[in-house]
C-alpha positions as CSV (number, residue, x, y, z in Angstrom):
1,M,-10.2,-13.5,24.3
2,S,-8.6,-12.1,21.1
3,L,-10.3,-9.4,19.1
4,T,-10.4,-11.6,16.1
5,D,-12.0,-14.7,17.8
6,N,-15.6,-13.5,17.0
7,L,-14.8,-12.3,13.5
8,T,-16.4,-14.2,10.6
9,E,-15.1,-14.2,7.0
10,K,-17.9,-11.9,6.0
11,K,-17.1,-9.4,8.8
12,S,-13.4,-9.6,7.9
13,T,-14.3,-8.9,4.3
14,L,-16.3,-5.8,5.3
15,L,-13.4,-4.5,7.5
16,L,-11.0,-4.9,4.6
17,C,-13.4,-3.0,2.2
18,M,-13.5,-0.2,4.8
19,A,-9.7,-0.2,4.8
20,S,-9.6,0.0,1.0
21,I,-11.9,3.0,1.0
22,M,-9.7,4.8,3.5
23,W,-6.5,4.1,1.6
24,S,-8.1,5.4,-1.6
25,G,-8.2,8.9,-0.1
26,S,-4.5,8.8,0.9
27,F,-3.3,9.7,-2.6
28,V,-5.2,13.0,-2.5
29,A,-4.1,13.7,1.1
30,M,-0.5,13.0,0.3
31,A,-0.6,15.1,-2.9
32,V,-2.0,18.0,-0.9
33,G,0.4,17.6,2.0
34,L,3.5,17.5,-0.2
35,R,2.8,21.1,-1.0
36,S,3.8,22.0,2.6
37,M,6.4,19.4,3.5
38,S,9.1,17.1,2.0
39,A,8.3,13.5,1.2
40,T,10.5,12.1,3.9
41,T,9.0,14.5,6.5
42,M,5.5,13.3,5.6
43,V,6.4,9.6,5.8
44,F,8.3,10.1,9.1
45,F,5.4,11.9,10.9
46,R,2.9,9.5,9.4
47,M,4.7,6.5,10.7
48,A,5.9,7.9,14.0
49,F,2.4,9.0,15.1
50,S,1.0,5.7,14.0
51,A,3.6,3.9,16.2
52,L,2.5,6.1,19.1
53,I,-1.2,5.2,18.5
54,F,-0.4,1.4,18.7
55,F,2.0,1.8,21.6
56,F,-0.9,2.0,24.1
57,P,-2.8,-1.2,23.1
58,M,0.6,-3.0,22.8
59,L,1.8,-1.9,26.3
60,P,-0.3,-4.5,28.3
61,K,1.1,-7.2,26.1
62,L,4.7,-6.1,26.4
63,K,5.7,-9.1,28.7
64,T,4.6,-11.6,26.1
65,V,6.6,-9.9,23.3
66,T,9.4,-12.1,22.0
67,L,12.4,-11.5,19.8
68,K,10.5,-13.1,16.9
69,S,7.6,-10.6,17.4
70,V,10.1,-7.7,17.1
71,L,11.8,-9.2,14.0
72,R,8.5,-9.9,12.3
73,G,7.4,-6.3,12.9
74,A,10.8,-5.1,11.7
75,I,10.5,-7.0,8.5
76,L,7.1,-5.5,7.8
77,G,8.4,-2.1,8.8
78,F,11.3,-2.2,6.3
79,L,8.9,-3.3,3.5
80,Y,6.6,-0.4,4.5
81,F,9.6,2.0,4.5
82,V,10.6,1.1,0.9
83,G,6.9,1.1,-0.2
84,F,5.8,4.4,1.4
85,L,9.0,6.3,0.6
86,S,8.9,5.3,-3.0
87,Q,5.2,6.1,-3.2
88,T,5.4,9.5,-1.6
89,V,8.5,10.6,-3.6
90,G,6.8,9.2,-6.7
91,L,3.8,11.4,-6.1
92,L,6.0,14.5,-6.6
93,M,6.6,13.3,-10.2
94,T,3.3,11.8,-11.3
95,T,-0.5,12.3,-10.7
96,S,-2.6,10.8,-8.0
97,S,-4.7,9.0,-10.6
98,K,-1.8,7.3,-12.1
99,A,-0.3,6.5,-8.7
100,S,-3.5,4.7,-7.6
101,F,-3.6,2.4,-10.6
102,I,0.2,1.7,-10.7
103,T,0.3,1.0,-7.0
104,S,-2.5,-1.5,-7.5
105,L,-0.1,-3.7,-9.5
106,N,1.0,-5.1,-6.2
107,I,-1.9,-7.5,-6.6
108,I,-0.5,-9.2,-9.6
109,F,2.9,-9.4,-7.9
110,V,1.5,-11.4,-5.0
111,P,1.5,-14.9,-6.7
112,F,5.1,-14.4,-7.7
113,V,6.1,-13.4,-4.2
114,Y,4.5,-16.6,-3.0
115,W,6.4,-18.4,-5.7
116,I,9.6,-17.2,-4.1
117,L,8.5,-17.9,-0.6
118,N,6.8,-21.3,-1.1
119,K,8.5,-22.6,-4.3
120,K,5.1,-23.0,-5.9
121,R,4.8,-21.8,-9.5
122,P,1.9,-19.4,-10.1
123,P,-0.8,-20.5,-12.5
124,V,-0.7,-19.6,-16.2
125,K,-3.3,-16.8,-15.7
126,S,-0.8,-14.9,-13.5
127,F,1.6,-14.7,-16.3
128,I,-1.2,-13.6,-18.7
129,S,-2.3,-11.0,-16.1
130,V,1.2,-9.6,-15.9
131,A,1.4,-9.3,-19.7
132,I,-2.0,-7.5,-19.8
133,C,-1.0,-5.1,-17.0
134,V,2.2,-4.3,-18.8
135,V,0.2,-3.2,-21.9
136,G,-2.1,-1.2,-19.6
137,L,0.8,0.4,-17.8
138,F,2.4,1.4,-21.2
139,L,-0.9,3.1,-22.2
140,L,-1.4,4.8,-18.8
141,T,2.1,6.3,-18.8
142,R,2.4,6.8,-22.6
143,D,1.6,10.5,-22.5
144,L,4.9,11.2,-20.8
145,G,6.7,10.1,-23.9
146,S,4.4,11.6,-26.4
147,E,6.6,14.7,-26.9
148,G,10.1,13.2,-26.8
149,G,10.1,12.4,-23.1
150,P,10.6,9.0,-21.5
151,L,8.0,6.4,-22.2
152,I,7.6,5.9,-18.4
153,G,8.5,8.6,-15.9
154,G,10.6,8.4,-12.8
155,G,7.6,8.8,-10.6
156,D,5.8,5.9,-12.3
157,L,8.9,3.7,-11.8
158,L,8.9,4.6,-8.1
159,M,5.3,3.6,-8.0
160,I,6.1,0.2,-9.5
161,L,8.8,-0.3,-6.8
162,A,6.2,0.7,-4.2
163,A,3.8,-1.9,-5.6
164,F,6.4,-4.6,-5.5
165,S,7.3,-3.7,-1.9
166,F,3.6,-3.7,-0.9
167,A,3.2,-7.2,-2.5
168,W,5.9,-8.5,-0.2
169,H,4.3,-6.7,2.8
170,L,0.9,-8.2,2.0
171,C,2.2,-11.8,1.8
172,S,4.4,-11.4,4.9
173,L,1.5,-9.9,6.8
174,G,-0.7,-12.8,5.9
175,V,1.8,-15.1,7.4
176,F,2.7,-13.1,10.5
177,T,-0.8,-12.2,11.6
178,K,-1.5,-15.9,12.2
179,K,1.3,-16.0,14.7
180,E,1.3,-12.6,16.4
181,D,-1.1,-10.1,18.0
182,P,-2.0,-7.4,15.4
183,S,-1.3,-4.5,17.8
184,V,2.1,-5.8,18.6
185,L,3.0,-6.3,14.9
186,M,1.7,-2.8,14.0
187,F,3.7,-1.1,16.8
188,F,7.0,-2.6,15.8
189,M,6.2,-2.2,12.1
190,Y,5.6,1.5,12.4
191,L,8.5,2.0,14.8
192,T,10.9,0.4,12.4
193,T,9.5,2.4,9.5
194,S,9.9,5.6,11.5
195,V,13.6,4.8,12.4
196,F,14.5,4.0,8.8
197,T,12.8,7.1,7.5
198,F,14.4,9.3,10.1
199,A,17.8,8.0,9.3
200,Y,17.3,8.4,5.5
201,M,15.8,11.9,6.1
202,M,18.7,13.1,8.2
203,I,21.5,11.6,6.0
204,F,20.2,12.1,2.5
205,D,17.4,14.7,2.6
206,G,18.6,17.5,4.8
207,G,16.4,16.9,7.8
208,F,12.9,18.1,8.5
209,R,11.4,20.4,5.9
210,I,7.8,21.5,6.7
211,T,5.6,24.6,6.6
212,P,3.3,24.1,9.6
213,D,0.1,25.5,8.0
214,T,-3.4,24.1,8.1
215,T,-2.9,22.1,4.9
216,A,0.0,20.2,6.4
217,V,-1.8,19.5,9.7
218,L,-5.0,18.3,8.0
219,S,-3.1,16.2,5.6
220,L,-1.1,14.5,8.4
221,I,-4.2,13.9,10.4
222,Y,-5.9,12.1,7.6
223,C,-2.7,10.2,6.6
224,V,-2.0,9.1,10.2
225,I,-5.5,8.1,11.3
226,F,-7.5,7.3,8.2
227,S,-4.9,6.0,5.8
228,T,-2.3,4.5,8.0
229,A,-3.3,3.4,11.6
230,I,-6.9,2.4,11.2
231,P,-6.8,0.7,7.8
232,A,-3.5,-1.1,8.5
233,F,-5.0,-2.5,11.8
234,L,-8.2,-3.5,9.9
235,Q,-6.1,-5.3,7.3
236,A,-4.0,-7.1,10.0
237,V,-7.2,-8.2,11.8
238,S,-9.1,-9.2,8.7
239,Q,-6.3,-11.2,7.1
240,K,-6.5,-13.7,10.0
241,K,-9.7,-14.9,8.3
242,I,-9.1,-14.0,4.6
243,R,-6.6,-15.5,2.2
244,S,-4.1,-13.1,0.8
245,D,-5.3,-13.6,-2.8
246,I,-8.9,-12.6,-1.8
247,A,-7.5,-9.7,0.2
248,S,-5.6,-8.4,-2.8
249,L,-8.8,-8.6,-4.9
250,I,-10.7,-6.4,-2.4
251,L,-7.8,-4.0,-2.4
252,A,-8.0,-3.7,-6.2
253,S,-11.0,-1.3,-5.7
254,E,-8.5,1.2,-4.2
255,S,-7.2,2.2,-7.7
256,V,-10.7,3.1,-9.0
257,L,-11.7,5.0,-5.9
258,G,-8.3,6.7,-5.8
259,C,-8.8,8.0,-9.3
260,F,-12.3,9.1,-8.4
261,F,-11.1,11.1,-5.4
262,A,-8.3,12.7,-7.4
263,A,-10.8,13.9,-10.0
264,V,-13.2,15.3,-7.3
265,F,-10.8,16.9,-4.9
266,L,-7.8,17.7,-7.1
267,G,-9.5,18.3,-10.4
268,E,-7.2,15.8,-12.2
269,R,-8.3,14.7,-15.6
270,M,-7.3,11.6,-17.5
271,T,-6.8,11.3,-21.3
272,L,-8.7,8.7,-23.3
273,L,-5.4,6.7,-23.6
274,M,-5.0,6.8,-19.8
275,Y,-8.6,5.6,-19.3
276,I,-8.0,2.7,-21.7
277,G,-4.7,1.8,-19.9
278,S,-6.4,2.0,-16.5
279,A,-9.2,-0.3,-17.6
280,I,-6.7,-2.8,-19.0
281,I,-4.7,-2.8,-15.8
282,L,-7.9,-3.3,-13.8
283,F,-8.9,-6.2,-16.1
284,G,-5.5,-7.8,-15.7
285,I,-5.8,-7.5,-11.9
286,L,-9.3,-9.0,-11.8
287,L,-8.2,-11.8,-14.2
288,S,-5.4,-12.7,-11.8
289,Q,-8.0,-13.4,-9.1
290,L,-10.6,-15.4,-11.1
291,R,-10.7,-19.1,-10.6
292,F,-11.0,-21.4,-13.6
293,G,-11.7,-25.2,-13.6
294,K,-10.6,-27.1,-10.5
295,K,-10.1,-25.2,-7.2
296,E,-6.7,-23.5,-7.0
297,E,-4.5,-23.3,-4.0
298,A,-4.3,-20.0,-2.1
């Protein structure tokens, strides 16, 4: 019997909410960890240890693994590689508060990814939501350009790239989890991400760069267990029962919680303009998930 056979939609929703809370703390953990290691070193260890965690539940199912299983996991892994590398490097150039809100833009990208995959044009509200979020993004990042600098920083641009990659990952995961065992998908996903990150790190980033202190160890423990392995598995399991658009709405709470954790643990403060921009982005995200009139297709 599969682990997901007894899961109801309500239980799946609860699991995804737990995953969102865990992910919210990742921005703080990464920001702290980057004081002791390079971005590529952090991503590599985060993904390699996560692959090791999923190796054991995947091992008994090894005989049933097909080439399609490996390829599906590899696709997810490549999307994760682009997303997490962009996000982690971006954190070196922006704040955790901004990062949490900008990354949440992946939610408004989801309908457009489905447009590409299924040739179904998103509803008008999706286009309106994008326009609203662009205004919010401008206000959120405007302070970088207030004294002659760029209107949007390089770190924020990397966060937008991460958001787009995570949108593709979310949609692909929603399709693949209906066809594959979650533990198998997760193992090959993290293995692929580890391989890509290792290659990038050795070729372009000068290899491993880490100061093995308490900060680095605690940051990696949180990132591996509580913001990678566990929440990713909860997401993979829950998305068997929840539509991707509903899942993206639940994950929208990550931006608010991420900002809260950044204020509590890192002492970050946002300007009034940044609060207004964040509120506009959150409104645009919520608008993209509201249903008006006749029932819309997922």
